[in-house]
GUTIMI-503093 format. One line per 8 residues: number of its first residue (from 1); their letters; for each residue x, y, z of C-alpha. Coordinates in steps of 0.25 Angstrom, whole numbers, plus 5000, padded with zeros to 4 digits. Example, Ala and Ser with C-alpha at 12.3 -4.5 7.8 and 13.67 -1.06 7.14 Angstrom:
1) AS) 5049,4982,5031 ~ 5055,4996,5029
END
This chain:
1) MAELFVIR) 4861,4932,4818 ~ 4855,4943,4827 ~ 4865,4952,4834 ~ 4862,4962,4847 ~ 4870,4975,4843 ~ 4874,4983,4855 ~ 4876,4998,4853 ~ 4882,5008,4862
9) HGETEWSR) 4879,5023,4860 ~ 4888,5033,4853 ~ 4897,5042,4860 ~ 4893,5051,4870 ~ 4900,5061,4878 ~ 4902,5054,4890 ~ 4903,5041,4885 ~ 4916,5049,4877
17) DHRHTGRT) 4919,5055,4890 ~ 4919,5041,4898 ~ 4907,5046,4908 ~ 4898,5035,4912 ~ 4884,5038,4903 ~ 4871,5031,4909 ~ 4859,5039,4909 ~ 4864,5052,4906
25) DVPLTARG) 4859,5055,4890 ~ 4872,5060,4884 ~ 4870,5062,4869 ~ 4880,5057,4859 ~ 4893,5064,4854 ~ 4895,5067,4839 ~ 4905,5055,4840 ~ 4894,5046,4847
33) EEQARLLA) 4883,5049,4834 ~ 4893,5046,4826 ~ 4898,5033,4830 ~ 4880,5030,4830 ~ 4880,5034,4816 ~ 4890,5023,4814 ~ 4885,5014,4819 ~ 4872,5015,4808
41) PVLKARSF) 4876,5008,4797 ~ 4880,4997,4805 ~ 4868,4995,4812 ~ 4859,4997,4798 ~ 4866,4983,4794 ~ 4857,4977,4805 ~ 4843,4974,4806 ~ 4838,4976,4821
49) ALVLVSPA) 4827,4971,4826 ~ 4828,4979,4839 ~ 4835,4991,4843 ~ 4835,4996,4859 ~ 4843,5008,4862 ~ 4846,5013,4877 ~ 4836,5026,4877 ~ 4848,5036,4880
57) RRARRTAE) 4853,5048,4870 ~ 4864,5044,4865 ~ 4858,5027,4863 ~ 4848,5033,4856 ~ 4855,5043,4848 ~ 4866,5031,4845 ~ 4853,5021,4839 ~ 4848,5033,4831
65) LAGLLPDG) 4861,5036,4823 ~ 4863,5022,4822 ~ 4850,5021,4816 ~ 4843,5011,4825 ~ 4833,5021,4832 ~ 4826,5031,4824 ~ 4833,5046,4827 ~ 4825,5053,4840
73) AETPEPGP) 4815,5039,4843 ~ 4811,5040,4856 ~ 4805,5028,4854 ~ 4807,5021,4841 ~ 4796,5016,4833 ~ 4798,5002,4826 ~ 4794,5003,4811 ~ 4794,4993,4800
81) GTPERRLD) 4808,4985,4798 ~ 4814,4994,4810 ~ 4819,4989,4823 ~ 4811,4989,4836 ~ 4820,4999,4843 ~ 4817,5003,4858 ~ 4824,5012,4868 ~ 4826,5004,4879
89) PDLWEWDY) 4830,5010,4893 ~ 4836,4998,4898 ~ 4849,5001,4888 ~ 4852,5013,4897 ~ 4868,5015,4899 ~ 4872,5010,4915 ~ 4865,5018,4925 ~ 4879,5025,4930
97) GGYEGVTS) 4874,5030,4942 ~ 4883,5041,4950 ~ 4894,5037,4939 ~ 4885,5043,4928 ~ 4894,5053,4919 ~ 4906,5049,4927 ~ 4920,5042,4921 ~ 4925,5030,4925
105) AEIRRTRP) 4939,5037,4928 ~ 4929,5047,4936 ~ 4923,5036,4943 ~ 4937,5029,4948 ~ 4942,5042,4955 ~ 4933,5039,4967 ~ 4931,5024,4963 ~ 4944,5020,4960
113) GWYLWRDG) 4943,5007,4950 ~ 4929,5009,4948 ~ 4923,4999,4938 ~ 4909,5002,4932 ~ 4907,4987,4930 ~ 4912,4983,4942 ~ 4909,4993,4953 ~ 4896,5002,4947
121) VIPGDADH) 4890,5014,4949 ~ 4886,5023,4960 ~ 4872,5029,4961 ~ 4868,5041,4956 ~ 4856,5050,4955 ~ 4842,5046,4951 ~ 4846,5046,4937 ~ 4858,5037,4939
129) PGETAEQV) 4855,5029,4948 ~ 4866,5019,4944 ~ 4864,5004,4940 ~ 4874,4993,4943 ~ 4878,4982,4930 ~ 4867,4973,4934 ~ 4856,4983,4932 ~ 4862,4988,4919
137) GARADRVI) 4865,4972,4916 ~ 4849,4970,4919 ~ 4846,4979,4908 ~ 4855,4974,4900 ~ 4846,4961,4902 ~ 4835,4968,4899 ~ 4839,4972,4886 ~ 4845,4957,4882
145) ARVRPVVA) 4832,4952,4885 ~ 4825,4960,4874 ~ 4835,4959,4863 ~ 4839,4946,4865 ~ 4824,4939,4859 ~ 4827,4950,4848 ~ 4842,4944,4846 ~ 4838,4933,4843
153) GHDVAIVA) 4834,4936,4829 ~ 4837,4950,4827 ~ 4848,4961,4829 ~ 4846,4971,4841 ~ 4852,4983,4843 ~ 4854,4991,4856 ~ 4860,5005,4857 ~ 4864,5007,4871
161) HGHLLRVL) 4876,5011,4880 ~ 4889,5004,4883 ~ 4887,5000,4897 ~ 4875,4994,4897 ~ 4878,4987,4881 ~ 4891,4980,4890 ~ 4881,4976,4901 ~ 4872,4971,4890
169) AARWLGLE) 4882,4963,4882 ~ 4886,4957,4895 ~ 4872,4952,4899 ~ 4871,4947,4883 ~ 4882,4938,4885 ~ 4875,4934,4901 ~ 4887,4941,4907 ~ 4885,4949,4919
177) PRDGRLFR) 4882,4965,4917 ~ 4897,4968,4923 ~ 4903,4960,4910 ~ 4899,4972,4904 ~ 4912,4977,4907 ~ 4918,4968,4896 ~ 4911,4974,4884 ~ 4917,4988,4881
185) LDTGSIGV) 4908,4995,4872 ~ 4910,5009,4866 ~ 4902,5021,4861 ~ 4895,5018,4848 ~ 4900,5003,4847 ~ 4893,4990,4845 ~ 4892,4977,4850 ~ 4884,4965,4844
193) LGFEHGEP) 4879,4953,4854 ~ 4872,4941,4849 ~ 4874,4926,4850 ~ 4882,4915,4847 ~ 4875,4899,4848 ~ 4864,4906,4855 ~ 4873,4912,4865 ~ 4876,4927,4867
201) VIRRWNVP) 4889,4933,4862 ~ 4896,4946,4858 ~ 4898,4947,4843 ~ 4905,4961,4843 ~ 4906,4971,4854 ~ 4911,4987,4854 ~ 4911,4989,4840 ~ 4914,5000,4835
209) VQGL) 4904,5004,4821 ~ 4918,5003,4813 ~ 4918,4989,4818 ~ 4907,4983,4813
END
């Protein structure tokens, strides 16, 4: 049965330090690159008809090392027997606005009890205006609309970011975007979405590659 694999990029310095990383284009750490390489043999065992990747460098590099994108390809071209591969701007991480690069602990010094999923973000500069959960959900819905017809008969892979993929999982199930709070997803881990009796389900979630 066809499935949708959602893969969070490998570790970066900012993810390691728990800094909100939206549109800032930080690279993978050495550990993040190793996490991505470990994905390759697992993903090679599947035949993906479509691969969608966030344009962020950390997601692209993860996809390259995992064998889902040609190394260094900005606009990958499909070839005979290869999947369709796209860099999809709807897969960028949540825009954290004025909280870009800031940890939750630092935010709570001025906003005690702050919680992203409930309280949202404050506006930032022109490059980081910020998004609501509903705006992230609208992007996730567009991605789902693109992949659902393919998943009806073929495997699909998405390489993107923690909060975006959590929102996508919630929307896959028909839940509100804020219900993404229920689905923790660590760096370099995989979730698998699919159907049971025609209804959307989560088959596996937050699985480290060693657990697959």
